C-alpha positions as CSV (number, residue, x, y, z in Angstrom):
1,M,6.9,-29.2,25.6
2,A,6.7,-31.1,28.9
3,P,9.8,-33.4,28.6
4,T,8.9,-37.6,28.2
5,G,7.5,-39.3,31.2
6,V,6.3,-36.1,32.7
7,D,2.5,-35.6,33.3
8,R,0.9,-33.3,30.4
9,P,-2.9,-31.7,30.9
10,V,-5.1,-31.6,27.6
11,R,-3.3,-29.8,25.3
12,S,-4.5,-28.0,21.6
13,V,-2.8,-26.4,18.8
14,L,-4.4,-24.2,16.4
15,I,-2.8,-23.0,13.2
16,L,-4.3,-20.4,11.1
17,D,-3.0,-19.8,7.4
18,V,-3.1,-16.6,5.1
19,D,-5.1,-17.5,2.1
20,H,-3.6,-17.3,-1.3
21,F,-0.4,-15.1,0.5
22,K,1.4,-15.6,-2.6
23,S,-1.3,-13.9,-4.6
24,I,-1.7,-10.4,-2.2
25,N,2.4,-10.2,-1.9
26,D,2.3,-10.9,-5.8
27,E,-0.4,-8.3,-6.5
28,H,0.8,-5.8,-3.9
29,G,4.6,-6.5,-2.8
30,H,5.9,-8.0,0.3
31,V,6.4,-5.1,2.4
32,I,2.1,-5.2,2.2
33,G,2.2,-8.9,3.2
34,D,4.7,-8.5,5.9
35,R,2.5,-5.6,7.7
36,I,-0.7,-7.7,6.7
37,L,1.0,-10.8,8.7
38,A,1.9,-8.6,12.0
39,D,-1.3,-6.6,11.5
40,M,-2.9,-10.5,11.9
41,S,-0.2,-11.3,14.6
42,R,-1.4,-8.6,16.7
43,R,-5.0,-9.5,16.0
44,V,-4.0,-13.4,17.2
45,R,-2.7,-12.1,20.5
46,Q,-5.4,-9.9,21.0
47,T,-8.1,-12.5,20.6
48,A,-6.4,-15.3,22.2
49,P,-5.6,-16.1,26.2
50,P,-3.4,-14.8,28.0
51,T,-2.0,-18.1,28.9
52,A,-1.5,-19.1,24.8
53,I,1.7,-19.5,22.7
54,A,1.6,-17.6,19.5
55,V,4.7,-18.7,17.5
56,R,5.3,-18.1,13.8
57,I,6.0,-21.4,12.2
58,G,5.9,-20.8,8.1
59,G,5.9,-18.2,6.0
60,E,2.0,-17.3,6.0
61,E,1.1,-19.4,9.4
62,I,0.7,-18.8,12.7
63,A,0.6,-21.4,15.5
64,V,-1.5,-21.4,19.0
65,L,-0.5,-23.2,22.2
66,L,-3.2,-23.9,25.0
67,E,-4.0,-25.9,27.2
68,V,-7.4,-26.6,26.4
69,G,-9.7,-29.2,25.2
70,R,-11.5,-29.6,21.8
71,D,-14.4,-27.6,22.3
72,E,-12.6,-25.1,23.8
73,A,-10.3,-24.9,20.7
74,V,-13.0,-24.7,18.4
75,T,-14.9,-22.1,19.8
76,L,-11.3,-20.2,20.3
77,A,-10.8,-21.0,16.4
78,G,-13.9,-19.8,15.3
79,R,-12.5,-16.3,17.3
80,L,-9.6,-16.4,15.9
81,H,-11.0,-16.5,12.3
82,A,-13.7,-14.1,13.1
83,A,-10.9,-11.3,13.9
84,V,-8.8,-12.1,11.0
85,R,-11.6,-11.0,8.7
86,E,-12.9,-8.5,11.5
87,R,-12.6,-5.6,9.2
88,P,-9.7,-5.1,5.7
89,Y,-5.8,-4.3,6.3
90,E,-4.0,-1.7,4.8
91,G,-5.0,-0.4,1.6
92,G,-8.5,-1.6,2.2
93,I,-7.5,-5.4,1.5
94,A,-9.6,-8.4,2.3
95,V,-7.9,-11.1,3.6
96,T,-8.9,-14.5,4.4
97,A,-7.9,-17.5,6.3
98,S,-7.8,-21.2,7.1
99,V,-8.1,-22.2,10.6
100,A,-7.3,-25.5,12.0
101,A,-7.2,-26.9,15.4
102,A,-5.8,-30.6,16.9
103,T,-5.9,-31.5,21.0
104,G,-4.5,-34.3,22.5
105,G,-3.6,-35.5,25.7
106,P,-0.3,-36.8,27.6
107,E,0.0,-39.4,25.1
108,I,0.4,-37.3,22.2
109,D,3.8,-35.5,21.5
110,G,4.0,-32.1,20.9
111,Q,5.1,-32.8,16.9
112,E,2.4,-35.3,16.1
113,L,-0.1,-32.7,18.0
114,L,1.1,-30.2,15.2
115,R,1.8,-32.5,12.5
116,E,-2.4,-33.0,13.0
117,A,-3.4,-29.8,13.0
118,D,-1.4,-29.3,10.2
119,T,-3.3,-31.8,8.1
120,A,-6.4,-30.2,9.6
121,V,-5.3,-26.9,7.7
122,Y,-5.3,-28.8,4.5
123,A,-8.7,-30.0,5.0
124,A,-9.8,-26.8,5.2
125,K,-8.1,-25.7,2.5
126,A,-9.7,-28.0,0.2
127,A,-13.0,-27.3,1.5
128,G,-12.7,-24.1,0.2
129,R,-10.6,-22.0,2.4
130,D,-11.7,-19.2,4.7
131,C,-13.1,-22.3,7.0
132,G,-11.9,-23.4,10.3
133,R,-11.9,-27.6,10.9
134,H,-10.7,-29.6,13.9
135,A,-8.0,-33.0,13.4
136,A,-10.5,-35.0,15.2
137,E,-13.7,-33.9,12.8
138,V,-11.8,-34.4,9.6
139,R,-10.8,-38.1,11.0
140,E,-14.1,-38.9,11.4
141,E,-16.0,-37.5,8.3
142,A,-13.2,-39.9,6.0
143,L,-13.9,-43.0,8.6
144,S,-18.1,-42.2,8.2
145,H,-17.0,-42.5,4.2
146,D,-15.7,-45.2,4.9
147,I,-11.9,-43.9,3.6
148,D,-8.8,-44.4,6.0
149,P,-7.9,-40.8,6.8
150,D,-4.4,-40.9,6.1
151,V,-5.8,-41.6,2.4
152,Q,-8.2,-38.7,2.6
153,G,-5.3,-36.3,4.0
154,F,-3.1,-37.1,0.8
155,E,-6.2,-35.4,-1.3
156,N,-6.0,-32.8,0.4
157,L,-2.7,-32.4,0.5
158,T,-2.3,-32.9,-3.3
159,R,-5.5,-30.8,-4.2
160,V,-4.5,-27.8,-2.2
161,I,-0.9,-28.2,-3.9
162,A,-2.7,-28.7,-7.5
163,E,-4.1,-25.4,-6.9
164,R,-1.3,-23.1,-5.9
165,V,1.0,-24.9,-8.3
166,A,-2.1,-24.0,-11.1
167,E,-2.2,-20.5,-9.6
168,V,2.0,-19.8,-9.7
169,L,1.6,-20.7,-13.5
170,S,-1.9,-18.7,-14.6
171,S,0.2,-15.6,-12.5
172,R,3.4,-16.2,-13.8
173,S,1.6,-16.4,-17.7
174,R,-0.1,-13.4,-16.9
175,R,3.0,-11.5,-16.3
176,L,4.9,-12.9,-19.3
177,F,2.1,-12.1,-21.6
178,E,1.6,-8.7,-20.3
179,Q,5.5,-8.0,-21.0
180,L,5.3,-9.6,-24.5
181,Q,2.5,-7.1,-24.9
182,E,4.7,-3.6,-23.2
183,Q,7.2,-5.2,-26.0
184,A,5.3,-5.5,-28.7
185,D,4.0,-1.8,-27.8
186,R,7.3,-0.2,-27.1
187,D,9.9,0.6,-29.6
188,A,12.8,-0.5,-28.0
189,V,15.5,2.6,-29.0
190,T,13.1,6.0,-28.0
191,G,10.8,4.0,-25.5
192,L,7.6,5.2,-27.1
193,Y,4.5,3.1,-28.5
194,S,6.0,1.4,-31.4
195,R,3.9,1.6,-34.8
196,R,2.0,-1.6,-34.7
197,Y,0.5,0.4,-31.4
198,L,0.1,3.8,-33.1
199,D,-1.7,1.9,-36.0
200,R,-3.9,0.6,-34.1
201,R,-4.8,3.4,-31.4
202,L,-4.8,6.5,-33.8
203,A,-7.6,4.6,-36.1
204,F,-9.7,4.7,-32.5
205,E,-8.5,7.8,-30.9
206,V,-9.9,9.9,-34.6
207,E,-13.0,7.7,-34.6
208,H,-13.9,8.8,-31.2
209,H,-12.4,11.9,-30.1
210,S,-15.7,13.9,-30.9
211,D,-17.0,12.6,-27.7
212,E,-14.1,13.3,-25.7
213,G,-12.9,16.6,-26.5
214,P,-11.1,18.3,-29.4
215,L,-7.9,16.0,-30.3
216,S,-4.3,17.3,-31.8
217,M,-1.9,15.8,-33.9
218,T,1.9,16.8,-34.8
219,L,4.8,15.2,-36.5
220,F,8.2,15.4,-35.0
221,D,10.9,15.0,-38.1
222,I,14.9,15.7,-36.7
223,D,16.2,17.9,-39.0
224,F,19.1,16.3,-40.6
225,F,19.3,13.1,-38.7
226,G,21.0,10.9,-41.9
227,K,23.8,13.3,-41.5
228,V,24.1,12.6,-37.7
229,N,24.3,8.7,-38.4
230,K,27.0,9.5,-41.1
231,T,29.0,11.6,-39.1
232,H,28.7,10.5,-35.4
233,G,27.8,6.6,-36.2
234,W,24.5,4.7,-35.1
235,P,25.0,4.7,-31.8
236,V,25.1,8.7,-31.4
237,G,22.0,8.7,-33.4
238,D,19.8,6.4,-31.6
239,A,21.0,8.5,-28.2
240,V,19.6,11.5,-29.8
241,L,16.3,9.7,-30.8
242,A,16.2,8.5,-27.2
243,G,16.6,12.2,-26.0
244,V,14.7,14.0,-28.7
245,S,11.8,11.4,-27.1
246,R,12.4,12.1,-23.8
247,R,12.2,15.9,-24.1
248,I,8.9,15.6,-26.1
249,V,7.3,13.3,-23.6
250,E,8.8,15.4,-20.4
251,G,6.8,18.6,-22.4
252,T,3.3,16.9,-22.4
253,R,0.9,15.3,-20.4
254,G,0.0,12.3,-19.1
255,T,-3.0,11.8,-20.9
256,D,-0.9,12.5,-24.1
257,W,0.9,10.1,-26.2
258,T,3.2,9.3,-28.6
259,A,4.7,7.4,-30.5
260,R,7.6,6.5,-33.2
261,Y,6.1,7.0,-36.7
262,G,9.0,6.1,-38.8
263,G,12.8,6.4,-38.7
264,E,13.2,9.8,-37.1
265,E,9.3,10.6,-37.1
266,L,7.2,11.2,-33.7
267,L,3.5,11.6,-33.8
268,V,2.2,13.1,-30.5
269,V,-1.3,13.1,-29.9
270,L,-3.2,16.2,-27.4
271,K,-6.1,14.9,-25.7
272,D,-8.6,17.2,-25.4
273,T,-6.4,20.2,-27.1
274,P,-7.8,22.2,-29.5
275,V,-5.7,23.9,-32.6
276,D,-4.4,27.1,-30.7
277,R,-3.3,25.5,-27.4
278,A,-2.0,22.5,-29.5
279,T,0.3,24.9,-31.2
280,V,1.7,26.6,-28.1
281,V,2.8,23.1,-26.2
282,I,4.3,22.5,-29.5
283,D,6.3,24.9,-30.0
284,R,7.5,25.1,-26.4
285,I,8.8,21.2,-27.0
286,R,10.6,22.5,-30.1
287,A,11.8,24.8,-28.3
288,S,13.5,22.6,-25.9
289,I,14.7,20.2,-28.2
290,A,16.4,23.3,-29.8
291,A,17.8,24.8,-26.6
292,K,20.4,22.0,-25.1
293,P,22.5,19.6,-27.1
294,F,22.4,15.9,-26.8
295,A,24.8,14.0,-25.0
296,G,25.8,11.0,-27.2
297,P,28.7,7.9,-26.3
298,E,32.3,9.1,-25.7
299,G,31.1,12.6,-24.7
300,I,30.1,13.4,-28.4
301,D,27.2,16.6,-28.1
302,V,24.7,17.0,-30.9
303,T,22.4,20.1,-31.4
304,I,19.3,19.1,-33.1
305,T,16.5,21.0,-34.4
306,V,13.4,19.4,-35.7
307,S,10.7,20.2,-38.6
308,V,6.7,20.2,-36.7
309,G,3.9,18.9,-38.5
310,S,0.8,21.6,-38.5
311,P,-1.3,20.4,-35.4
312,S,-4.8,19.3,-36.3
313,S,-8.1,17.5,-35.0
314,P,-9.0,15.6,-37.8
315,R,-12.7,15.0,-38.4
316,A,-12.7,12.2,-40.6
317,R,-10.1,10.0,-41.7
318,G,-6.9,11.8,-42.3
319,W,-5.3,15.2,-40.7
320,S,-2.9,17.3,-42.5
321,R,0.7,17.9,-42.1
322,S,2.7,20.6,-42.7
323,R,6.9,21.9,-42.7
324,P,7.2,25.2,-41.1
325,G,9.5,26.7,-43.5
């Protein structure tokens, strides 16, 4: 910016503001968000004239300063807008930006020019985003409707802020709901699915398993678990439950699922698995549980065995269960 009293040419400031950038960060992470900004900055530098100065002025805002009039600024704004959305960003993410411009002669201070461009950005955001506006156009439009431009600018600002607040509340509410759902569906001690989840999902699995192949289920019951609790205490018992659960999960596939059926009973559901193959899987898991003691608090090691219900493929409402001798 030239100092006061020095002749200055007509200048324009353009601002690019990434649309819904917080949502991009929330959904894809800040690392991806940073890479998108870096890619967008490269596009801006490649599109703007060599004499232009491009600066990041905020979290997701890039300003471009150059010595051109209104028409040239509008033309460049259109080219920058097209460059931003020309092709997807990393991971195929589509990104748009609201673009605004302000133009002034020697009588307008640089900071004032930047404020006018910022006001035009809010006008673009309020108009639906993914578009461009020039500050003079925004002012002329307000006057044509007999509205004070400052009042119109304040209305645009409040509208955009209200939308952002609504987006944040919606996003946080969704995450809170997902957390509550996860808590309801997970057993706190074992990390397995809860009995509530089991009752809900098992009925569906039994009803529809014929469409997806055979379904096998097995119940693991920890032997003498009451004695473990009485001898070593509840913390050791909880550690044993968690350890047994981990070995079961490690021995099954991602398409299978396991839930805590009762106190020390764990139900395993093997999808698209006939009885003979399920028997092999279950025997391998049972052997892994017995092969190595479980470490409890204060260095206590507990050797555990389990009794296993025979795998079966339910065809109606129930399934059989037996225990090995």
